[in-house]
Structure formats: C-alpha cells, structure tokens
C-alpha positions in Angstrom: 31.1 14.4 9.5 27.8 15.8 8.0 27.1 15.8 4.3 24.5 17.8 2.4 23.7 17.9 -1.3 22.2 20.8 -3.2 20.1 19.7 -6.2 18.7 22.1 -8.7 15.7 20.5 -10.4 14.0 22.0 -13.4 10.2 21.8 -13.3 9.9 21.2 -17.0 11.7 17.8 -16.9 14.1 19.1 -19.6 17.6 20.0 -18.7 18.0 22.3 -21.6 17.8 26.0 -20.6 16.5 27.0 -24.0 13.5 24.6 -23.7 12.3 26.5 -20.6 9.2 28.6 -20.9 10.0 32.3 -20.1 6.8 32.5 -18.0 7.8 29.5 -16.0 9.7 30.1 -12.7 13.3 29.3 -12.4 14.3 25.8 -11.2 13.8 25.3 -7.5 16.9 24.4 -5.4 16.4 21.5 -3.0 18.8 20.8 0.0 19.0 17.2 1.0 20.4 16.6 4.5 21.7 13.0 4.6 21.7 13.1 8.4 17.9 13.5 8.5 16.9 12.0 5.1 15.0 8.7 5.1 14.5 6.3 2.2 11.3 4.8 3.5 11.4 1.7 1.2 14.7 0.7 2.9 13.7 1.6 6.4 11.8 -0.3 9.1 8.7 1.8 8.4 8.4 0.5 4.8 6.5 3.1 2.9 5.7 6.7 3.8 2.0 7.3 4.4 1.8 9.3 1.2 3.0 6.3 -0.7 0.4 3.9 0.7 -2.7 3.1 -1.4 -5.8 5.1 -0.8 -7.7 2.0 0.4 -6.6 -0.8 2.6 -6.2 -4.3 1.2 -9.3 -6.4 1.3 -9.3 -8.9 4.2 -10.8 -11.5 1.8 -7.5 -11.4 -0.2 -5.4 -11.5 2.9 -7.2 -14.4 4.7 -8.9 -16.4 1.9 -6.6 -19.3 2.0 -5.6 -19.2 5.7 -7.2 -20.3 8.9 -7.2 -18.2 12.1 -5.0 -20.2 14.5 -4.4 -17.2 16.7 -8.1 -16.8 17.1 -9.1 -20.4 17.5 -11.0 -19.8 20.8 -12.7 -16.7 19.3 -14.0 -18.2 16.1 -17.0 -20.5 15.7 -16.3 -24.2 16.2 -17.9 -24.8 12.8 -14.9 -23.1 11.1 -12.4 -25.6 12.5 -11.3 -27.6 9.4 -14.0 -25.9 7.3 -12.3 -23.4 5.0 -15.5 -22.9 3.0 -17.4 -21.6 6.1 -14.6 -19.1 6.8 -14.6 -18.0 3.2 -18.4 -17.5 3.2 -18.0 -15.3 6.3 -15.2 -13.3 4.7 -17.4 -12.8 1.6 -20.4 -11.7 3.7 -18.3 -9.4 5.8 -16.0 -7.8 3.3 -17.6 -8.4 -0.1 -20.7 -6.9 -1.7 -21.4 -3.4 -0.6 -18.5 -3.5 2.0 -16.0 -4.2 -0.8 -16.0 -0.5 -1.8 -14.2 0.3 1.5 -11.2 -1.8 0.4 -8.8 -2.0 -2.5 -10.2 -4.3 -5.3 -9.3 -8.0 -4.9 -6.5 -8.8 -7.4 -8.0 -12.0 -8.8 -11.0 -14.3 -8.7 -11.4 -16.0 -5.3 -12.6 -19.5 -5.5 -14.4 -21.2 -2.6 -12.8 -24.3 -1.1 -14.6 -27.6 -1.5 -14.4 -28.3 2.2 
C-alpha cells in the first residue's frame, strides 16, 4: 500500500493567513511520496551532497594522533614509532597555504614528543 502526504507550507514562516503579505505568492503545496523519500541522516549514504560542508575535513585533524598501519610499506621507515615525524609531514603537506583547501582544524594540534 502506497502512502503520500500533501503539505502546504507558507513561505512567511507564519501560519496566520492575516500575517501574509498580499504581494507574496500563496503557499506552495508539496507532495511527499514515502515510497521514494529518503531521510539521508538515517540512510546508508549519511548526508546528502547538499548537506556536506563546502570544504573537506583537513587530513591533519583526521590523522594527527594515528599511525598509518595500512600503509606501513609505503611510508618512510623513519615514521615507524615516530609520531612527531608523521605530524611534521602532515603539517608541511596540509598546513600553511594548503590549509585553505580544507575546513579549519577544530582545535590546536600539539606535536608529539616522540
């Protein structure tokens, strides 16, 4: 059994017909088909492309405290057990002028002692 819902939404944000501006168009009817509607936050896709931030998350924030075990053979041997070397590379690659291509880092990133 298919269900649909008809919503009439005023553009003024007010539900009172007396508050409507006479020059403003009438409320716009919207038909919602529940067979084809998707609530992206509750789906496997997560968010719709229009809901995503304009800039991607900065890799410094994503990988600052993690090693790269999946890329162990691809990363320099000097990085093994040396978090500070990885962090310096992250800062050189994704900080400075390159940081403008990414969303701002949410907090202050501190270098590891080792």
